[in-house]
C-alpha positions in Angstrom: 35.7 -45.0 38.7 38.6 -43.1 37.9 38.6 -39.5 39.9 38.5 -37.7 35.9 35.5 -39.8 35.2 33.4 -39.4 38.2 34.0 -35.6 38.3 32.8 -35.2 34.8 30.1 -37.0 35.1 29.1 -35.0 38.5 29.4 -32.5 36.6 27.2 -33.2 33.8 24.5 -34.2 35.8 24.5 -30.7 37.8 24.2 -28.8 34.7 21.5 -30.5 33.4 19.3 -30.2 36.5 16.6 -27.9 37.4 18.7 -26.4 39.9 21.7 -26.7 38.0 23.1 -23.2 39.7 23.0 -25.0 43.2 24.1 -28.2 42.2 27.3 -26.9 40.5 28.0 -24.1 43.8 28.3 -27.6 45.7 30.7 -29.3 42.7 32.6 -26.1 43.2 33.3 -26.6 47.2 33.6 -30.0 46.5 36.5 -30.1 43.4 39.1 -27.9 42.8 38.4 -25.3 40.1 41.1 -27.0 37.7 39.6 -30.4 37.9 36.5 -28.6 36.6 38.0 -27.7 33.6 38.5 -30.0 31.5 34.7 -31.6 32.8 33.3 -28.1 31.3 34.9 -28.6 27.7 33.4 -31.7 27.5 30.1 -29.9 28.4 30.6 -28.0 25.5 29.8 -31.5 23.0 26.8 -32.1 25.3 23.7 -33.4 23.5 21.5 -31.1 25.4 21.6 -27.6 24.2 20.7 -26.6 27.6 24.0 -28.5 29.3 25.7 -26.9 27.0 24.6 -23.7 27.7 24.9 -24.1 31.5 28.4 -25.1 30.9 29.4 -21.8 29.3 27.6 -19.9 32.2 29.6 -22.3 34.8 33.0 -21.5 32.7 32.8 -18.0 34.1 32.5 -18.7 37.5 35.2 -21.4 37.9 37.9 -19.3 35.8 36.6 -16.2 37.9 38.2 -18.1 40.9 40.8 -20.0 39.3 42.6 -16.9 38.8 41.9 -16.0 42.1 44.2 -19.0 42.9 46.0 -19.0 40.2 46.0 -16.5 37.4 48.6 -18.2 35.5 46.1 -21.5 35.4 43.6 -19.2 34.5 45.6 -17.8 31.4 46.2 -21.0 30.0 42.6 -22.1 30.1 42.2 -18.8 27.8 45.0 -19.3 25.6 43.4 -23.3 24.9 40.5 -21.8 23.9 42.0 -19.4 21.7 44.1 -21.9 20.3 40.9 -23.9 19.7 39.4 -20.7 17.4 42.6 -20.9 15.6 42.0 -22.9 12.2 45.6 -24.4 12.7 44.6 -26.3 15.2 42.5 -28.9 13.6 39.5 -28.2 16.4 36.0 -27.3 15.8 35.8 -24.8 18.8 32.4 -25.5 19.6 30.8 -23.4 22.5 34.8 -21.6 23.1 33.9 -18.2 21.8 30.9 -18.2 23.8 33.1 -19.7 27.2 35.9 -16.7 26.2 33.2 -14.2 26.6 31.7 -15.4 29.9 34.6 -15.4 31.3 35.8 -12.1 30.2 32.3 -11.1 31.5 33.0 -12.6 34.8 36.9 -11.0 35.6 38.0 -7.7 34.9 41.3 -8.8 34.1 41.0 -12.0 31.5 38.6 -8.7 30.1 41.3 -6.1 29.8 43.6 -8.8 28.4 41.9 -10.5 26.3 38.4 -8.7 25.3 40.3 -7.1 21.8 41.1 -10.6 20.7 37.3 -11.2 21.3 35.9 -8.4 19.4 38.9 -9.3 16.5 36.7 -12.5 15.7 33.8 -10.3 14.7 35.9 -7.8 12.7 35.8 -8.6 9.2 38.8 -6.7 7.6 40.1 -6.5 4.3 43.7 -6.6 3.2 45.2 -7.6 6.3 45.1 -10.5 8.9 42.6 -11.0 11.2 40.7 -13.4 12.9 37.2 -13.0 11.4 35.5 -16.6 11.6 34.2 -17.2 8.9 32.2 -20.3 9.7 28.5 -19.2 10.6 27.9 -21.3 13.8 31.5 -20.3 15.6 30.5 -16.4 14.4 27.6 -17.0 16.4 29.4 -18.1 19.3 31.5 -14.7 18.9 28.9 -12.8 18.5 27.2 -14.3 21.4 30.2 -13.6 23.6 30.4 -10.1 22.7 27.1 -9.5 23.6 27.8 -11.2 27.0 30.6 -8.8 27.3 28.8 -5.7 26.6 26.2 -6.7 29.3 28.7 -6.5 32.0 31.5 -4.6 30.4 30.1 -2.7 27.8 33.5 0.0 28.0 35.5 -3.1 26.3 32.9 -3.8 23.2 32.5 0.3 23.0 34.9 0.0 19.9 33.1 -3.1 18.0 29.8 -0.8 18.0 30.7 -0.2 14.5 31.1 -3.9 13.5 27.9 -4.8 15.5 25.5 -2.3 13.8 26.9 -4.2 10.4 25.3 -7.1 11.6 21.6 -5.7 11.6 21.2 -6.0 8.1 22.5 -9.5 8.1 20.5 -12.3 6.3 21.1 -15.1 9.7 18.2 -13.8 11.9 20.4 -15.5 14.8 23.1 -13.0 14.5 21.0 -10.0 13.8 19.2 -11.0 17.4 22.3 -11.2 18.5 23.2 -8.0 17.4 20.6 -6.4 18.6 21.3 -7.4 22.1 24.5 -6.8 22.1 24.2 -2.5 21.3 21.2 -2.9 23.7 24.1 -3.3 26.6 25.9 -0.6 24.7 23.5 1.9 24.7 24.6 2.4 20.7 22.5 5.5 20.2 24.0 5.9 16.3 22.1 2.0 16.5 18.7 3.4 16.9 18.3 4.1 13.3 18.8 0.7 11.9 17.1 -0.7 15.2 14.1 1.0 14.8 13.6 -0.4 11.1 13.8 -3.7 12.7 11.2 -3.6 15.3 8.4 -5.4 12.9 11.1 -8.2 12.1 8.9 -11.3 13.4 11.3 -13.9 12.4 12.0 -16.2 15.7 15.2 -17.3 17.6 16.4 -18.7 20.5 18.7 -16.8 22.6 20.3 -17.7 25.8 20.6 -14.6 27.8 20.3 -14.6 31.9 20.8 -17.8 32.7 17.8 -18.7 30.5 17.3 -20.2 27.4 14.4 -17.9 25.2 12.6 -17.5 22.3 11.5 -14.8 20.7 11.4 -12.2 17.7 14.2 -10.3 16.2 12.0 -7.2 16.8 11.2 -8.0 20.2 15.0 -7.8 20.8 15.3 -4.7 18.9 12.8 -3.5 21.3 14.4 -4.5 23.9 17.9 -2.5 23.0 15.6 0.6 21.7 14.1 0.8 25.6 17.8 0.1 26.7 19.0 2.9 24.5 16.3 5.4 25.7 16.7 4.5 29.3 13.1 3.5 30.0 
């Protein structure tokens, strides 16, 4: 078996394992970081949802380590992600805005350099060029990336507070739930009024948080955000 295919198979098997974090940490010791990048991009298209999410989490670890070894190569990964989200690329971009969020959450320099670009994917501006992702699944991914970054580096996401508040009245429960998670991470006091209106929302969504895929209501996410904002 060719080395590339061998590594890809090892990565997918590790991400599918119940003890995936330990299994993947072994691979990070065994293989160069650069050799794990292509398999991680492949994992974003895996049939298993949890494998895809574990791949997204692993992107943060790998690119953070790669940045320490060779920052130019790490930036190439980020530019590839941005290109995949460009309409001209012809690619679908599945999972890549989430990976962008995980990478920026894991590395401060990358967050400083690329955080504003991530925020631009959820900012809908009128009458001027912008990067807003209109396709719902990609927009959800960008929202998740922003929310993930908000948990680790709220100072970078704070300028997007008004954009996030707008999503609290979206017709898409998933976008509403992710916005709640993000605003809780920001401890955004000016979102309290809108969040209070959502505490009785019974729409159930699945959301990947703290490396676990969880099921809950939008109302529960709104309540959790309110508790973070109030410091409870």
